[in-house]
N, CA, C and O of each residue as an XYZ file, in Angstrom:
768
protein
N       0.685     -0.894      0.399
C       0.074      0.159      0.288
C       0.727      1.078      0.297
O       1.671      1.193      1.080
N       0.323      2.175     -0.763
C       0.970      3.456     -0.753
C       1.203      4.498      0.679
O       0.280      4.555      1.491
N       2.142      5.086      0.857
C       1.650      5.966      1.872
C       0.627      6.764      1.741
O       0.065      7.069      2.793
N       0.135      7.275      0.587
C      -0.922      8.033      0.390
C      -2.141      7.150      1.046
O      -2.962      7.440      1.917
N      -1.975      6.212      0.443
C      -3.114      5.273      0.605
C      -3.204      4.642      2.371
O      -4.243      4.608      3.030
N      -2.071      4.268      2.766
C      -2.590      4.146      4.114
C      -2.431      5.811      5.558
O      -2.424      5.983      6.777
N      -2.375      6.275      4.811
C      -3.083      7.849      5.624
C      -4.240      8.007      5.411
O      -4.814      8.668      6.276
N      -5.056      7.537      4.293
C      -6.492      8.098      4.080
C      -6.779      6.507      4.627
O      -7.950      6.583      4.997
N      -6.494      5.620      4.784
C      -7.023      4.064      6.052
C      -6.773      4.812      7.174
O      -7.745      4.999      7.906
N      -5.750      5.275      7.490
C      -5.760      6.156      8.863
C      -6.743      7.330      9.366
O      -7.046      7.493     10.548
N      -7.178      8.094      8.334
C      -7.591      8.804      8.127
C      -9.315      8.581      8.582
O     -10.033      9.326      9.249
N      -9.587      7.411      8.007
C     -10.839      6.417      7.668
C     -11.056      5.950      9.286
O     -11.981      6.375      9.979
N     -10.022      4.991      9.752
C     -10.417      4.737     11.029
C     -10.486      6.061     12.248
O     -11.111      5.768     13.267
N     -10.035      7.114     12.199
C     -10.022      7.975     12.731
C     -11.382      8.802     12.942
O     -11.924      9.420     13.858
N     -11.612      8.516     11.752
C     -13.334      9.312     11.636
C     -14.238      8.698     12.206
O     -15.136      9.226     12.861
N     -14.029      7.058     11.937
C     -14.701      6.075     12.294
C     -15.239      5.520     14.140
O     -16.157      4.956     14.737
N     -13.702      6.276     14.403
C     -13.818      6.442     15.900
C     -14.512      7.302     16.538
O     -15.098      7.220     17.617
N     -14.397      8.242     15.704
C     -14.699      9.389     16.084
C     -16.058      9.616     16.417
O     -16.472     10.190     17.424
N     -16.950      8.946     15.168
C     -18.218      8.726     14.804
C     -18.863      7.654     15.936
O     -19.998      7.776     16.395
N     -17.800      6.445     16.341
C     -18.452      5.591     17.473
C     -18.040      6.194     18.758
O     -18.604      5.623     19.691
N     -17.122      7.307     19.197
C     -17.158      7.408     20.569
C     -18.359      8.532     20.634
O     -18.884      8.716     21.731
N     -18.795      9.263     19.538
C     -19.936     10.205     19.685
C     -21.269      9.182     20.111
O     -22.145      9.461     20.930
N     -21.143      7.852     19.263
C     -22.430      7.380     19.250
C     -22.815      6.435     20.096
O     -23.826      5.733     20.107
N     -21.348      6.531     21.231
C     -21.628      5.552     22.494
C     -22.447      6.013     23.797
O     -23.151      5.291     24.502
N     -22.239      7.124     23.922
C     -23.206      7.738     24.832
C     -23.063      7.613     26.730
O     -22.059      7.953     27.356
N     -23.968      7.210     27.167
C     -23.568      7.138     28.635
C     -24.352      5.447     28.678
O     -25.322      4.918     28.136
N     -23.298      5.043     29.639
C     -23.464      3.802     29.917
C     -25.009      3.590     31.035
O     -25.718      4.492     31.482
N     -25.126      2.345     31.201
C     -25.926      2.008     32.124
C     -26.291      2.814     33.752
O     -27.254      3.185     34.422
N     -24.816      2.762     33.791
C     -24.820      3.276     35.628
C     -24.195      4.704     35.132
O     -24.096      5.496     36.069
N     -23.814      5.142     34.049
C     -23.301      6.453     34.206
C     -24.335      7.255     34.157
O     -25.291      6.776     33.548
N     -24.499      8.435     34.635
C     -25.264      9.996     34.666
C     -24.230     11.010     34.528
O     -23.057     10.675     34.359
N     -24.564     12.145     34.586
C     -24.057     13.212     34.108
C     -23.094     13.921     34.844
O     -22.376     14.800     34.367
N     -23.080     13.413     36.374
C     -22.044     13.564     37.027
C     -20.924     12.979     37.018
O     -19.957     13.557     37.513
N     -20.786     11.651     36.434
C     -19.655     10.662     36.513
C     -18.531     10.616     35.149
O     -19.143     10.362     34.112
N     -17.951     10.690     35.068
C     -16.407     10.933     34.828
C     -15.749      9.293     34.087
O     -16.235      8.488     34.881
N     -15.303      8.822     33.505
C     -14.781      7.361     33.196
C     -13.159      7.948     32.745
O     -13.034      8.747     31.816
N     -12.171      7.521     33.400
C     -10.517      7.403     32.909
C     -10.678      6.854     32.046
O     -11.671      6.475     31.425
N      -9.224      6.738     31.901
C      -9.120      5.976     30.266
C      -8.583      4.624     30.745
O      -7.819      4.002     30.006
N      -8.939      4.129     31.948
C      -9.004      2.276     31.796
C     -10.768      2.152     32.100
O     -11.256      1.049     32.347
N     -11.569      3.321     32.051
C     -12.791      2.747     31.910
C     -13.650      2.908     33.283
O     -14.880      2.928     33.292
N     -12.946      3.005     34.278
C     -12.976      3.272     35.907
C     -13.887      4.651     35.754
O     -13.583      5.537     34.956
N     -14.946      4.709     36.551
C     -15.966      5.695     36.768
C     -15.036      6.495     38.470
O     -14.551      5.859     39.406
N     -15.076      7.475     38.350
C     -14.725      8.727     38.854
C     -15.836      9.776     38.986
O     -16.659     10.095     38.127
N     -15.647     10.413     40.667
C     -16.285     10.899     40.796
C     -16.292     12.619     40.563
O     -17.204     13.433     40.705
N     -14.730     12.802     40.103
C     -14.688     14.045     39.773
C     -15.167     14.476     38.608
O     -15.595     13.618     37.835
N     -15.217     16.130     38.143
C     -15.699     16.819     37.428
C     -15.193     16.333     35.891
O     -15.622     15.858     34.839
N     -13.642     16.929     36.722
C     -12.334     17.512     36.118
C     -12.055     15.962     35.585
O     -12.351     14.988     36.277
N     -11.373     15.841     34.106
C     -10.876     14.959     33.761
C      -9.416     14.813     33.992
O      -8.669     15.787     33.899
N      -8.962     13.556     34.308
C      -7.413     14.506     34.238
C      -6.802     14.052     33.144
O      -7.149     13.217     32.309
N      -5.421     15.002     33.306
C      -4.996     15.217     32.141
C      -3.532     14.185     32.485
O      -2.672     14.792     33.124
N      -3.244     12.960     32.184
C      -2.041     12.380     32.386
C      -1.384     12.411     31.364
O      -1.803     13.191     30.508
N       0.159     11.426     30.958
C       1.007     11.783     29.949
C       0.374     10.886     29.100
O       0.390     11.094     27.887
N      -0.231      9.833     29.611
C      -0.688      8.517     28.216
C      -2.277      9.823     27.272
O      -2.541     10.071     26.096
N      -2.802     10.210     28.418
C      -3.867     10.803     27.611
C      -3.782     12.227     26.565
O      -4.647     12.601     25.773
N      -2.569     12.804     26.828
C      -1.678     13.916     25.989
C      -1.394     13.243     24.951
O      -1.763     13.508     23.807
N      -0.583     12.146     25.365
C       0.011     11.207     23.547
C      -0.913     10.849     22.675
O      -0.793     10.814     21.450
N      -2.156     10.491     23.537
C      -2.969      9.786     22.422
C      -3.736     11.030     21.630
O      -4.043     11.102     20.440
N      -3.917     11.891     22.602
C      -4.303     13.260     21.730
C      -3.347     13.789     20.583
O      -3.809     14.040     19.470
N      -1.647     13.997     20.956
C      -1.537     14.107     20.160
C      -1.045     13.592     18.996
O      -0.702     14.123     17.940
N      -1.080     12.135     19.486
C      -1.520     11.096     17.636
C      -2.344     11.311     17.020
O      -2.030     11.542     15.853
N      -3.504     11.364     17.274
C      -4.746     11.846     16.851
C      -4.654     13.411     16.354
O      -5.399     13.941     15.530
N      -3.962     13.798     16.798
C      -3.930     15.645     16.010
C      -2.854     15.079     14.602
O      -3.120     15.315     13.424
N      -1.865     14.451     14.991
C      -0.863     14.118     13.981
C      -1.251     13.464     12.803
O      -0.744     13.657     11.698
N      -2.678     12.244     13.209
C      -2.861     11.509     11.977
C      -3.757     12.570     11.231
O      -3.639     12.733     10.016
N      -4.620     13.258     11.959
C      -5.303     14.543     11.199
C      -4.696     15.226     10.265
O      -5.140     15.274      9.119
N      -3.468     15.916     10.688
C      -2.502     16.521     10.053
C      -1.680     15.681      8.861
O      -1.323     16.175      7.791
N      -1.520     14.667      9.175
C      -1.108     13.757      7.886
C      -1.792     12.954      7.304
O      -1.423     11.848      6.907
N      -2.970     13.487      7.187
C      -3.732     13.022      6.069
C      -4.111     13.673      4.865
O      -4.211     14.896      4.771
N      -4.313     12.903      3.985
C      -4.365     13.597      2.139
C      -5.215     15.199      2.496
O      -5.661     15.521      3.597
N      -5.262     15.983      1.292
C      -5.691     17.079      1.354
C      -7.193     16.525      1.390
O      -7.858     16.825      2.382
N      -7.822     15.691      0.327
C      -9.064     15.361      0.097
C      -9.965     15.041      1.192
O     -11.112     15.476      1.297
N      -9.279     14.122      2.139
C      -9.928     13.801      3.605
C     -10.280     14.564      4.631
O     -11.227     14.476      5.411
N      -8.886     15.780      4.488
C      -8.602     17.090      5.169
C     -10.086     17.572      4.714
O     -10.886     17.730      5.636
N     -10.572     17.841      3.291
C     -11.507     18.623      3.068
C     -13.060     17.794      3.677
O     -14.096     18.162      4.231
N     -12.564     16.703      3.265
C     -14.311     16.151      4.007
C     -14.104     16.155      5.434
O     -15.032     16.532      6.149
N     -13.271     15.875      5.824
C     -13.136     16.607      7.541
C     -13.907     17.843      7.847
O     -14.934     17.986      8.511
N     -13.154     18.717      7.193
C     -13.766     20.105      7.230
C     -15.281     20.332      6.720
O     -16.163     20.782      7.452
N     -15.412     20.077      5.784
C     -17.164     19.964      5.156
C     -18.303     19.169      6.142
O     -19.525     19.298      6.069
N     -17.449     18.211      7.193
C     -18.349     17.758      8.264
C     -18.780     18.610      9.236
O     -19.763     18.445      9.958
N     -18.002     19.545      9.236
C     -18.006     20.108     10.934
C     -18.651     21.731      9.948
O     -18.830     22.807     10.518
N     -18.790     21.600      9.085
C     -19.502     23.240      8.290
C     -20.812     23.006      7.714
O     -21.183     22.116      6.950
N     -21.748     24.451      8.481
C     -23.046     23.777      8.159
C     -23.342     23.753      6.533
O     -22.392     23.997      5.789
N     -24.613     23.469      5.975
C     -24.560     22.990      4.563
C     -25.122     24.102      3.844
O     -26.221     24.617      4.053
N     -24.375     24.387      3.085
C     -25.070     25.401      2.188
C     -25.456     24.960      0.858
O     -24.873     24.185      0.101
N     -26.786     25.738      0.682
C     -27.076     25.585     -0.367
C     -26.490     25.149     -2.227
O     -25.596     25.780     -2.791
N     -27.354     23.813     -2.955
C     -26.080     23.426     -3.759
C     -26.121     24.297     -4.897
O     -25.120     24.159     -5.599
N     -27.036     25.244     -5.364
C     -26.904     26.163     -7.069
C     -26.820     27.859     -6.415
O     -27.642     28.380     -5.661
N     -25.840     28.340     -6.851
C     -25.896     30.075     -6.495
C     -27.295     30.196     -7.789
O     -27.658     29.630     -8.820
N     -27.710     31.348     -6.875
C     -28.808     32.425     -7.270
C     -28.701     32.549     -8.582
O     -27.579     32.933     -8.912
N     -29.504     32.357     -9.541
C     -29.389     32.201    -10.903
C     -30.468     33.092    -11.476
O     -31.615     32.874    -11.083
N     -30.254     34.121    -12.401
C     -31.992     34.475    -13.009
C     -31.179     34.510    -14.312
O     -29.987     34.761    -14.489
N     -32.495     34.076    -15.473
C     -31.957     34.241    -16.891
C     -33.226     34.757    -17.050
O     -34.251     34.666    -16.374
N     -32.791     35.641    -18.669
C     -34.409     36.064    -19.613
C     -34.437     35.009    -20.726
O     -33.423     34.376    -21.021
N     -35.630     34.831    -21.344
C     -35.742     33.591    -21.771
C     -36.867     34.063    -22.462
O     -37.631     34.800    -21.838
N     -37.208     33.681    -24.052
C     -38.361     33.834    -24.660
C     -39.328     32.160    -24.014
O     -38.668     31.278    -23.464
N     -40.631     32.027    -24.182
C     -41.231     31.223    -23.949
C     -41.947     30.813    -25.014
O     -42.834     31.429    -25.604
N     -41.343     29.322    -25.310
C     -41.100     28.662    -26.803
C     -42.510     27.280    -26.246
O     -42.964     26.588    -27.157
N     -42.781     27.158    -25.502
C     -43.598     26.293    -25.238
C     -45.061     26.143    -23.761
O     -44.895     25.559    -22.690
N     -45.881     26.599    -24.046
C     -47.411     26.736    -22.804
C     -48.272     26.130    -23.337
O     -48.474     25.978    -24.541
N     -48.943     25.671    -22.282
C     -50.355     25.104    -22.427
C     -50.429     23.532    -22.730
O     -51.498     22.996    -23.023
N     -49.189     22.812    -22.639
C     -49.298     21.357    -22.424
C     -49.702     20.830    -21.378
O     -50.584     19.971    -21.370
N     -48.900     21.427    -19.971
C     -48.452     20.725    -18.688
C     -48.830     22.043    -17.803
O     -48.528     23.225    -17.972
N     -49.605     21.396    -16.796
C     -50.006     22.624    -15.969
C     -49.450     23.186    -15.110
O     -49.117     22.508    -14.137
N     -49.137     24.606    -15.125
C     -48.670     25.523    -14.253
C     -47.061     25.095    -14.984
O     -46.328     24.307    -14.387
N     -46.780     25.514    -15.885
C     -45.913     24.636    -16.596
C     -45.702     25.419    -17.606
O     -46.664     26.031    -18.070
N     -44.345     25.583    -18.200
C     -43.860     26.817    -19.487
C     -42.451     26.567    -19.600
O     -41.633     26.634    -18.682
N     -42.202     26.227    -20.984
C     -40.795     25.810    -21.583
C     -40.239     27.003    -21.978
O     -40.735     27.645    -22.904
N     -39.115     27.430    -21.290
C     -38.748     28.652    -21.473
C     -37.109     28.603    -22.142
O     -36.124     28.193    -21.527
N     -37.120     29.087    -23.427
C     -35.672     29.071    -24.393
C     -35.047     30.399    -24.164
O     -35.331     31.572    -24.404
N     -33.711     29.490    -23.389
C     -32.493     31.288    -22.697
C     -31.513     31.109    -23.574
O     -30.869     30.073    -23.414
N     -31.161     31.894    -24.567
C     -30.249     32.237    -25.925
C     -28.901     33.182    -25.256
O     -29.046     34.234    -24.633
N     -27.699     32.567    -25.536
C     -26.657     33.218    -25.303
C     -25.419     32.805    -26.495
O     -25.171     31.715    -27.010
N     -24.829     34.037    -26.670
C     -23.526     34.263    -27.768
C     -22.358     33.911    -27.300
O     -21.815     34.286    -26.261
N     -22.018     33.240    -28.029
C     -20.585     32.737    -27.162
C     -19.600     33.447    -28.804
O     -20.071     34.140    -29.706
N     -18.588     33.075    -28.691
C     -17.079     33.175    -29.839
C     -16.784     31.992    -29.913
O     -16.670     31.305    -28.898
N     -16.593     31.498    -31.187
C     -16.124     30.152    -31.080
C     -14.144     30.459    -31.435
O     -13.481     31.248    -32.110
N     -13.890     29.374    -30.569
C     -12.296     29.702    -30.573
C     -11.268     29.890    -30.961
O     -10.326     30.540    -30.509
N     -11.452     29.085    -32.197
C     -10.724     28.629    -33.731
C     -10.948     29.972    -34.732
O     -10.087     30.607    -35.341
N     -12.708     30.221    -34.678
C     -12.617     30.786    -36.041
C     -13.169     32.132    -35.662
O     -13.091     32.996    -36.534
N     -13.789     32.506    -34.349
C     -13.855     34.082    -33.604
C     -15.119     34.486    -34.169
O     -15.601     35.608    -34.012
N     -15.633     33.574    -34.814
C     -17.272     33.739    -35.410
C     -18.442     33.421    -34.132
O     -18.363     32.369    -33.497
N     -19.784     34.692    -33.766
C     -20.053     34.571    -32.990
C     -21.073     33.453    -33.434
O     -21.455     33.348    -34.600
N     -21.595     32.398    -32.122
C     -22.638     31.145    -32.790
C     -23.483     31.580    -31.276
O     -23.087     32.003    -30.190
N     -24.862     31.226    -31.850
C     -25.636     31.790    -30.438
C     -25.932     29.828    -30.195
O     -25.815     28.842    -30.922
N     -26.308     30.055    -28.905
C     -26.687     28.734    -28.138
C     -27.884     28.936    -26.955
O     -28.117     30.016    -26.412
N     -28.516     27.803    -26.702
C     -29.626     28.124    -26.345
C     -29.875     26.972    -25.665
O     -29.479     25.903    -26.129
N     -30.747     27.048    -24.157
C     -31.107     25.854    -23.436
C     -32.469     25.979    -23.016
O     -33.014     27.083    -23.029
N     -32.921     25.195    -22.735
C     -34.565     24.939    -22.687
C     -34.695     24.525    -21.178
O     -33.999     23.637    -20.685
N     -35.646     25.242    -20.479
C     -35.883     24.962    -19.186
C     -37.188     25.106    -18.684
O     -37.979     26.046    -18.753
N     -37.274     23.786    -18.068
C     -39.083     24.421    -17.543
C     -39.270     24.758    -16.329
O     -38.941     24.362    -15.211
N     -40.081     25.863    -16.954
C     -40.528     26.579    -15.375
C     -41.608     27.004    -14.980
O     -42.359     27.420    -15.863
N     -42.023     27.056    -13.760
C     -42.807     26.967    -13.118
C     -44.060     28.296    -13.123
O     -43.626     29.341    -12.639
N     -45.124     28.337    -13.476
C     -45.938     29.552    -14.049
C     -46.975     29.068    -12.968
O     -47.655     28.111    -13.338
N     -47.176     29.453    -11.949
C     -48.072     29.230    -10.680
C     -49.831     30.098    -11.230
O     -50.951     29.753    -10.854
N     -49.618     30.779    -11.800
C     -51.112     31.361    -12.215
C     -51.614     30.861    -13.810
O     -52.736     30.805    -14.314
N     -50.084     30.490    -14.412
C     -50.785     29.663    -15.850
C     -50.998     31.006    -16.368
O     -52.066     31.187    -16.953
N     -50.254     31.907    -16.275
C     -50.436     33.454    -16.920
C     -49.782     33.572    -18.230
O     -50.156     34.370    -19.090
N     -48.605     32.602    -18.387
C     -47.840     33.009    -19.880
C     -48.127     32.402    -21.005
O     -48.619     31.279    -20.903
N     -47.992     32.740    -21.814
C     -48.412     32.948    -23.533
C     -47.231     32.137    -24.375
O     -46.362     31.518    -23.762
N     -47.261     32.184    -25.746
C     -46.713     31.807    -26.210
C     -45.521     33.406    -26.740
O     -46.014     34.528    -26.861
N     -44.164     33.159    -26.950
C     -43.815     34.308    -27.606
C     -43.327     35.458    -26.180
O     -42.700     36.505    -26.336
N     -43.704     35.030    -25.147
C     -43.799     36.069    -24.133
C     -41.940     36.186    -23.595
O     -41.290     35.146    -23.700
N     -41.350     37.229    -23.153
C     -39.864     37.528    -22.832
C     -40.334     37.564    -21.392
O     -41.276     38.249    -20.993
N     -39.616     36.792    -20.680
C     -39.831     36.770    -19.095
C     -38.425     36.594    -19.054
O     -37.726     36.461    -20.058
N     -37.725     36.595    -17.044
C     -37.168     36.768    -16.254
C     -37.996     35.307    -15.443
O     -39.131     35.066    -15.030
N     -36.651     34.558    -15.523
C     -36.952     33.129    -14.479
C     -36.028     32.689    -13.689
O     -34.961     32.594    -14.296
N     -35.940     32.253    -12.174
C     -35.110     32.420    -11.380
C     -34.935     31.078    -10.383
O     -35.890     30.775     -9.669
N     -34.058     30.508    -10.354
C     -34.006     29.004    -10.026
C     -34.026     29.246     -8.670
O     -33.679     30.261     -8.066
N     -34.617     27.866     -8.121
C     -35.503     27.394     -6.881
C     -35.532     25.888     -6.745
O     -35.506     25.046     -7.642
N     -35.578     25.762     -5.722
C     -35.692     24.422     -4.768
C     -36.132     23.183     -5.547
O     -37.146     23.726     -5.985
N     -36.186     22.006     -6.052
C     -36.458     21.196     -7.530
C     -38.056     21.225     -7.336
O     -38.439     20.969     -6.194
N     -38.698     21.407     -7.971
C     -40.488     21.793     -8.130
C     -40.786     20.308     -8.450
O     -41.767     19.837     -7.873
N     -40.037     19.435     -9.346
C     -40.388     18.141    -10.453
C     -39.338     18.104    -10.347
O     -38.560     18.792     -9.686
N     -39.138     16.908    -11.296
C     -38.129     15.626    -11.848
C     -36.961     16.998    -12.662
O     -35.785     17.177    -12.343
N     -37.658     17.704    -13.622
C     -37.230     18.800    -14.344
C     -37.160     20.144    -14.373
O     -36.520     20.962    -15.035
N     -38.041     20.200    -13.420
C     -38.459     21.757    -13.126
C     -37.941     22.478    -11.848
O     -38.444     22.285    -10.741
N     -36.886     23.332    -12.080
C     -35.815     23.890    -11.021
C     -36.205     25.616    -11.167
O     -36.034     26.343    -10.188
N     -36.529     25.956    -11.961
C     -37.157     27.335    -12.047
C     -38.679     27.984    -12.055
O     -39.670     27.433    -12.536
N     -38.646     29.049    -11.528
C     -40.052     29.405    -11.402
C     -39.866     30.990    -12.326
O     -38.806     31.581    -12.528
N     -41.366     31.438    -12.810
C     -41.614     33.181    -13.373
C     -41.201     33.623    -12.641
O     -41.713     33.179    -11.613
N     -39.807     35.002    -12.224
C     -39.865     35.528    -11.689
C     -40.532     36.793    -12.420
O     -41.158     37.382    -11.538
N     -40.654     37.358    -13.434
C     -41.605     38.615    -14.339
C     -41.591     38.415    -15.316
O     -40.762     37.715    -15.895
N     -43.021     39.286    -16.042
C     -43.231     39.317    -17.756
C     -42.473     40.077    -18.011
O     -42.629     41.062    -17.289
N     -41.348     40.230    -18.962
C     -40.754     41.359    -19.326
C     -41.793     42.219    -20.390
O     -42.193     43.379    -20.283
N     -42.062     41.246    -21.410
C     -42.511     41.705    -22.384
C     -43.874     40.119    -22.661
O     -43.783     38.910    -22.446
N     -44.984     41.003    -23.211
C     -45.546     39.978    -23.577
C     -46.287     40.392    -25.063
O     -47.077     41.332    -24.975
N     -46.155     39.934    -26.085
C     -46.591     40.562    -27.361
C     -48.145     40.011    -27.809
O     -48.661     40.692    -28.695
N     -48.883     38.965    -27.351
C     -49.689     38.475    -27.524
C     -50.699     39.401    -26.388
O     -51.615     40.083    -26.849
N     -50.449     39.356    -24.926
C     -51.318     40.026    -23.914
C     -51.581     41.657    -24.652
O     -52.718     42.103    -24.808
N     -50.442     42.349    -25.019
C     -50.127     43.544    -25.900
C     -51.440     43.746    -26.847
O     -52.273     44.649    -26.913
N     -51.283     42.638    -27.484
C     -52.254     42.469    -28.911
C     -53.724     42.347    -28.406
O     -54.330     43.419    -28.409
N     -54.203     41.596    -28.106
C     -55.283     41.689    -26.878
C     -55.623     42.822    -26.363
O     -56.769     43.113    -26.704
N     -55.135     43.601    -25.686
C     -55.191     44.757    -24.875
C     -55.283     45.517    -26.146
O     -56.268     46.204    -25.877
N     -54.986     45.818    -27.174
C     -54.847     46.569    -28.455
C     -56.043     46.252    -29.084
O     -56.800     47.209    -29.243
N     -56.370     45.316    -29.431
C     -58.171     45.189    -30.366
C     -59.257     45.341    -29.081
O     -60.403     45.753    -29.259
N     -58.721     44.944    -27.742
C     -59.859     45.256    -27.322
C     -60.011     46.779    -27.015
O     -61.123     47.305    -27.063
N     -59.100     47.350    -26.760
C     -59.032     49.222    -27.092
C     -60.111     49.768    -28.398
O     -61.143     50.435    -28.324
N     -59.325     49.120    -29.720
C     -59.691     49.427    -30.935
C     -61.354     48.929    -30.752
O     -62.093     49.499    -31.555
N     -61.877     48.191    -30.046
C     -63.156     47.597    -30.232
C     -63.994     48.549    -29.483
O     -65.037     49.033    -29.923
N     -63.482     48.790    -28.329
C     -63.883     49.904    -27.160
C     -64.388     51.289    -28.510
O     -65.526     51.676    -28.773
N     -63.339     51.648    -28.995
C     -63.208     53.407    -29.397
C     -63.754     52.676    -30.566
O     -64.827     53.230    -30.323
N     -63.960     52.121    -31.364
C     -65.287     51.596    -32.474
C     -66.506     51.909    -31.730
O     -67.166     52.906    -32.023
N     -66.887     51.013    -30.661
C     -68.035     51.086    -30.070
C     -68.774     52.123    -29.385
O     -69.971     52.186    -29.105
N     -67.529     53.166    -29.110
C     -68.269     54.510    -28.519
C     -68.357     55.387    -30.123
O     -69.296     56.140    -30.381
N     -66.902     55.052    -31.353
C     -67.683     56.099    -32.073
C     -69.333     55.994    -32.891
O     -69.858     56.929    -33.496
N     -69.804     54.897    -32.742
C     -70.806     54.109    -33.170
C     -72.110     54.760    -32.666
O     -72.956     55.347    -33.341
N     -72.091     54.459    -30.905
C     -72.961     55.431    -30.246
C     -72.528     56.718    -30.396
O     -73.546     57.358    -30.131
N     -71.202     57.933    -30.789
C     -71.781     59.017    -30.601
C     -72.269     59.154    -31.986
O     -72.380     60.378    -32.062
N     -72.635     58.678    -33.140
C     -72.454     58.276    -34.865
C     -74.280     58.507    -34.580
O     -74.764     59.563    -34.986
N     -75.261     57.411    -33.836
C     -76.118     57.112    -33.525
C     -77.027     58.190    -33.252
O     -78.119     58.474    -33.745
N     -76.013     58.971    -31.950
C     -77.078     59.852    -31.281
C     -77.247     61.077    -32.409
O     -78.279     61.716    -32.206
N     -76.641     61.444    -33.296
C     -77.140     62.376    -33.906
C     -77.641     62.323    -35.144
O     -78.121     63.333    -35.659
């Protein structure tokens, strides 16, 4: 076994030992006021004794942890740190390309421009995201702002933040306005 492999094995044993010690808890005859010494005898004093053997054992454990390979040390440090969210906050602006086939879900295509490394030409790259639309208000062709969120379903990890532009809704509003103006014109022409 290589030196690095033996260090990792020692590290795994140290981790397992620490986990076992933390899981063991109190014995049947132990209370919060009792303390066990290195031989396992129960002592009544609340302060543990620091004899040379316990200090050497502690120094040996510290040396083992210090001698571990870098990935194992990172694992140990990650176990002690609080867990952070996996994904950083992301917001994309995209075009609604598919809507109405799934309830409360729309497909948003997000495009970006990249430069080809060899030719230097600009290329358009796009990716489709399933987006949660709680009110079913999105329509085909809308320009929207989407933001990542915790998983809602197997493939849905984005939610609708804001509708930036909606051509179909604007067209419907314009038609309604024109119809209202036409009816107002008819009403005024009929009264004269």
